[in-house]
ZARO-738748 format. One record per residue (C-alpha): residue number from 0; residue in one letter; x, y, z. Coordinates in nm, 4 decimals. Layout:
<atoms>
 resi resn       xx       yy       zz
  NUM    A        X        Y        Z
...
</atoms>
This chain:
<atoms>
 resi resn       xx       yy       zz
    0    M  11.3057  18.3420  -3.0829
    1    I  11.5546  18.0557  -3.0786
    2    K  11.3739  17.7146  -3.0660
    3    S  11.5967  17.3855  -2.9157
    4    M  11.5207  17.0688  -3.0981
    5    S  11.6797  16.7412  -3.0301
    6    A  11.6347  16.4489  -3.2548
    7    E  11.7432  16.0443  -3.1661
    8    A  11.9840  15.8589  -3.4051
    9    E  12.0741  15.5340  -3.4227
   10    M  12.4324  15.5096  -3.4110
   11    K  12.7023  15.2691  -3.1849
   12    S  12.8434  15.4024  -2.8794
   13    E  13.1870  15.4105  -3.0349
   14    T  13.0682  15.6273  -3.3014
   15    V  12.9314  15.8518  -3.1045
   16    K  13.2550  15.8905  -2.8662
   17    K  13.4498  15.9804  -3.1885
   18    L  13.2413  16.2445  -3.2946
   19    V  13.2277  16.4171  -2.9932
   20    S  13.5994  16.3664  -2.9603
   21    L  13.6674  16.5492  -3.2745
   22    A  13.4122  16.8079  -3.2395
   23    R  13.6175  16.8856  -2.9254
   24    T  13.9574  16.8557  -3.0706
   25    K  13.8078  17.1114  -3.3452
   26    E  13.6550  17.3264  -3.0692
   27    V  13.2975  17.2962  -3.2138
   28    T  12.9797  17.1145  -3.1723
   29    V  12.8537  16.7771  -3.3092
   30    E  12.5816  16.9382  -3.4900
   31    E  12.8747  17.1961  -3.6598
   32    L  13.1013  16.9151  -3.7403
   33    L  12.8103  16.7540  -3.9054
   34    Y  12.6967  17.0026  -4.1044
   35    A  13.0688  17.0769  -4.1918
   36    C  13.1258  16.7375  -4.2915
   37    V  12.8094  16.5194  -4.4715
   38    P  12.7231  16.6595  -4.7628
   39    G  12.3938  16.7574  -4.8935
   40    L  12.3046  16.7987  -4.4962
   41    A  12.3167  17.1736  -4.5127
   42    G  12.2184  17.2063  -4.8746
   43    N  11.8674  17.2398  -4.7920
   44    G  11.9242  17.6261  -4.7852
   45    N  11.9649  17.6353  -4.3822
   46    A  12.3743  17.6146  -4.3979
   47    R  12.5083  17.7571  -4.0844
   48    T  12.7333  18.0346  -4.1548
   49    E  12.8783  17.9453  -3.7722
   50    T  13.0540  17.6113  -3.9423
   51    G  13.2203  17.8176  -4.1725
   52    Q  13.3297  18.1046  -3.9091
   53    S  13.4576  17.8177  -3.7007
   54    D  13.6607  17.6636  -3.9762
   55    K  13.8141  18.0182  -4.0485
   56    I  13.8605  18.0606  -3.6228
   57    Q  14.0555  17.7255  -3.6354
   58    S  14.2726  17.7767  -3.9372
   59    F  14.3923  18.1318  -3.8078
   60    I  14.4547  17.9742  -3.4637
   61    E  14.6734  17.7198  -3.6321
   62    W  14.8459  17.9579  -3.8072
   63    A  14.8677  18.1576  -3.5061
   64    K  15.0212  17.8722  -3.3394
   65    K  15.3391  17.8312  -3.6033
   66    L  15.4350  18.1634  -3.5482
   67    P  15.7605  18.1804  -3.3777
   68    T  15.7701  18.2621  -2.9554
   69    G  16.0427  18.3503  -2.7230
   70    K  16.1896  18.6085  -2.8950
   71    P  16.1162  19.0068  -2.9818
   72    L  16.0103  19.0621  -3.3574
   73    L  16.2456  19.3922  -3.2689
   74    S  16.4863  19.5170  -3.0966
   75    D  16.4865  19.7143  -2.7750
   76    D  16.6230  19.9771  -2.9779
   77    A  16.3319  19.9494  -3.2337
   78    I  16.0711  19.9826  -2.9906
   79    H  16.2373  20.2341  -2.7433
   80    R  15.9609  20.5775  -2.7343
   81    R  16.2660  20.7984  -2.8803
   82    S  16.2779  20.5345  -3.1835
   83    I  15.9432  20.7138  -3.2748
   84    Y  16.1073  21.0437  -3.3176
   85    E  16.4269  20.9884  -3.4748
   86    G  16.4314  20.9926  -3.8812
</atoms>
């Protein structure tokens, strides 16, 4: 059974906007962002594994974006079917 809870916290609207913007940039929820960035928040034994996974996914995406694009890594001869059967 999954329960959803809401809580209120006092903060400036500018802070809320920055949190939401940063979470969107990192493609995570504000909750995941807070768990990842606020020391001790997840330290009560209920640490969220999704946050670590989100960081890993984001790191992978950033790494993949740095790979060269626009030209094949192998020549046409290297990927041709007949090259599979040749020496």
